[in-house]
C-alpha positions in Angstrom: 8.3 -7.3 -55.0 5.5 -6.2 -52.7 5.4 -2.7 -51.5 6.7 -2.2 -47.9 4.1 -1.2 -45.4 3.9 2.5 -44.6 5.1 3.8 -41.2 1.5 4.5 -40.3 0.5 0.9 -41.1 3.5 -0.4 -39.1 2.6 1.8 -36.2 -0.8 0.0 -35.9 1.0 -3.3 -35.9 3.7 -2.2 -33.3 1.0 -0.7 -31.1 -0.4 -4.2 -30.7 2.8 -5.8 -29.6 2.9 -7.1 -26.0 6.0 -9.3 -26.2 9.6 -7.9 -26.5 10.5 -11.0 -28.6 7.8 -10.3 -31.2 9.0 -11.3 -34.7 8.3 -7.8 -36.0 11.4 -6.5 -34.3 13.5 -9.0 -36.3 11.6 -8.5 -39.5 12.2 -4.7 -39.5 15.5 -4.5 -37.7 17.3 -3.5 -40.9 14.7 -1.3 -42.4 16.6 1.9 -43.5 13.7 4.3 -42.7 14.4 6.5 -39.7 10.7 6.5 -38.9 10.6 2.7 -38.6 13.7 2.6 -36.4 12.2 5.3 -34.1 8.9 3.3 -34.0 10.8 0.2 -32.9 12.7 2.1 -30.2 9.4 3.7 -28.9 7.8 0.3 -28.8 10.7 -1.3 -27.0 10.6 1.6 -24.4 6.9 1.0 -24.0 7.4 -2.7 -23.4 10.3 -2.1 -20.9 8.0 0.2 -19.0 5.2 -2.4 -19.0 7.5 -5.1 -17.8 8.7 -2.8 -15.0 5.1 -2.0 -14.0 4.2 -5.6 -14.0 7.1 -6.5 -11.8 6.2 -3.7 -9.3 2.6 -4.9 -9.4 3.7 -8.4 -8.5 5.7 -7.0 -5.6 2.6 -5.2 -4.3 0.9 -8.6 -4.1 3.5 -9.9 -1.7 1.4 -9.7 1.5 -1.7 -11.2 -0.1 0.3 -14.1 -1.6 2.1 -14.7 1.8 -1.2 -14.9 3.7 -2.7 -17.2 1.0 0.3 -19.6 1.5 -0.6 -19.6 5.2 -4.1 -20.7 4.4 -6.1 -17.5 4.3 -8.5 -17.3 1.4 -10.3 -13.9 1.8 -7.9 -11.1 2.4 -9.2 -7.6 2.6 -7.3 -4.4 2.1 -8.6 -1.4 4.0 -7.9 2.3 3.5 -9.5 5.7 4.2 -9.7 9.1 2.7 -10.8 12.4 4.1 -9.0 12.9 7.4 -7.8 16.4 6.6 -10.9 18.2 5.1 -12.9 20.9 6.9 -16.1 19.4 5.7 -17.7 16.0 4.9 -17.2 12.5 6.3 -14.2 10.3 6.5 -14.7 7.4 4.1 -13.2 4.0 4.3 -13.2 1.1 1.8 -12.5 -2.6 2.5 -12.0 -4.7 -0.5 -11.3 -8.4 -1.2 -9.5 -9.0 -4.5 -9.2 -12.3 -6.3 -5.8 -14.0 -6.7 -5.9 -13.3 -10.5 -6.6 -9.6 -10.1 -4.8 -8.0 -13.0 -5.4 -4.2 -13.1 -1.7 -3.5 -12.9 -2.1 0.3 -12.7 -3.6 0.0 -9.2 -1.4 1.8 -6.7 -1.6 4.4 -3.9 -4.5 6.7 -5.0 -2.4 9.8 -4.1 0.0 8.8 -6.9 -2.7 8.9 -9.5 -4.6 11.7 -11.2 -8.4 12.2 -10.9 -8.8 10.9 -14.4 -6.7 7.7 -13.7 -8.7 7.0 -10.5 -12.0 7.4 -12.3 -10.9 5.0 -15.0 -9.6 2.4 -12.5 -12.7 2.6 -10.2 -15.1 0.5 -12.4 -12.3 -1.9 -13.3 -11.6 -2.6 -9.6 -15.3 -3.0 -8.8 -15.7 -5.3 -11.7 -13.0 -7.7 -10.5 -13.5 -7.5 -6.8 -14.9 -10.4 -4.8 -16.4 -8.0 -2.3 -16.4 -4.3 -1.5 -17.5 -2.6 1.7 -17.8 1.2 2.3 -17.9 2.7 5.8 -18.3 6.4 6.7 -18.0 8.6 9.8 -19.9 11.9 9.6 -18.7 15.3 10.5 -20.7 15.0 13.7 -19.0 11.7 14.6 -15.6 13.2 13.9 -16.4 16.1 16.2 -17.6 13.7 19.0 -14.9 11.1 18.7 -11.9 12.9 17.1 -10.6 12.2 13.6 -8.5 9.2 14.6 -11.2 7.3 16.4 -13.8 8.2 13.7 -11.5 6.8 11.1 -11.3 3.5 13.0 -15.2 3.5 13.2 -15.4 4.0 9.4 -12.9 1.2 8.8 -14.7 -1.2 11.0 -18.0 -0.4 9.3 -16.4 -1.0 5.9 -15.2 -4.5 7.0 -18.6 -5.3 8.5 -20.2 -4.5 5.2 -18.1 -7.1 3.4 -19.9 -10.2 2.2 -18.3 -12.7 2.4 -16.4 -11.7 5.6 -12.6 -11.8 5.3 -10.3 -14.0 7.3 -7.3 -11.5 7.1 -7.1 -7.8 7.1 -4.4 -5.6 5.6 -4.8 -2.0 7.0 -3.1 1.2 6.0 -1.3 2.4 9.2 -4.2 1.6 11.5 -5.6 -1.1 13.8 -9.4 -1.6 14.4 -11.6 -3.3 16.9 -12.1 -6.5 15.1 -11.5 -10.2 16.0 -10.3 -10.8 12.4 -6.5 -11.2 12.1 -5.0 -7.9 10.9 -1.7 -6.5 9.7 -1.0 -2.8 10.0 1.2 -1.6 7.1 2.7 1.9 7.2 2.3 3.4 3.7 0.3 0.2 2.9 -1.5 1.8 -0.1 1.9 1.7 -1.9 2.9 -1.8 -0.6 -0.3 -3.8 -1.1 -2.5 -4.0 -4.2 -5.6 -4.6 -2.0 -4.9 -1.5 0.1 -4.1 0.5 -3.0 -7.4 -0.6 -4.6 -9.3 0.3 -1.4 -7.6 3.8 -1.4 -8.8 4.4 -5.0 -12.4 3.2 -4.3 -12.6 5.3 -1.1 -11.2 8.4 -2.8 -13.6 8.2 -5.9 -16.6 7.4 -3.7 -15.9 10.3 -1.4 -15.3 12.7 -4.3 -18.6 11.7 -5.8 -20.3 12.2 -2.4 -18.8 15.7 -2.1 -20.0 16.6 -5.5 -23.5 15.7 -4.3 -23.0 17.9 -1.2 -22.0 20.8 -3.5 -25.6 20.7 -4.8 -27.1 20.5 -1.3 -24.7 23.2 0.1 -23.7 25.5 -2.7 -21.1 28.2 -2.2 -18.2 26.2 -0.8 -17.0 24.7 -4.1 -17.1 21.1 -2.7 -17.1 19.7 -6.2 -13.6 21.2 -6.7 -12.0 20.9 -3.2 -13.7 17.8 -1.7 -14.0 19.8 1.6 -10.4 20.8 1.9 -9.6 24.3 2.9 -9.0 26.0 -0.5 -9.2 29.7 -1.0 -12.7 29.4 -2.6 -13.9 27.1 0.3 -12.6 29.6 2.9 -14.3 32.4 1.1 -17.5 30.5 1.1 -17.1 29.8 4.8 -16.6 33.6 5.4 -19.6 34.5 3.3 -22.1 31.8 4.4 -20.7 30.4 7.7 -20.5 26.7 8.3 -22.8 24.2 6.7 -24.3 21.1 8.4 -21.4 19.0 7.1 -18.6 21.2 8.4 -16.4 19.8 11.1 -16.9 22.1 14.1 -13.7 21.0 15.9 -11.5 21.8 12.9 -10.0 25.3 12.6 -10.9 27.7 11.1 -14.5 26.3 11.2 -14.2 26.1 15.0 -13.7 29.9 15.1 -17.4 30.3 14.1 -18.6 28.6 17.3 -16.6 30.5 19.9 
């Protein structure tokens, strides 16, 4: 009689299972070893979680599929990041995803860790049909106000798309475009396309602020992305505002009175 596989060997097999009806569950259902039963329970829990994530992912494709049924072929999701910081631009991303896009972890970037966003970023770019980035500088934000500057950045992101979309899904905004658009409140959690745009915009801006940390040291931009952390405020007190600080945002504005 052949020797039964060790639990370590079985773990390698169970880690590869992607179907809850896999024959391994039946084969080892009566295995008396507690470690095997725990391994099967862990695998079943993992698969149940995966099924739930796939179901939620499909729900986040609702608007894209609805517009495709209406005849739209190139649907762009648009989101921005960087409205709240004291320094740096607001960055927008517009992205067109294929119908078979399958990176199920894509969701609202605020629900993901830095590490998760960095991992998803190249996967999204690899599958995207088109990606456009738009920015509005600190100077534009001061001239226009943050709301209007965000709209400028979003429109620039759309204009940079090649091919151009025939439908826009925008997170909580409307822009000056002749392209049909749908404004979705909390859209980054409701639409895969907007969620992907939110991740790309966030990672792009984080990398940009890391570059600015080299140009304007002392504010810890690599760690705070321009938000008003204790270290940033201390740098502001020690050095005064840099060229990328938003003069109309308090407490930066206090330095210009």
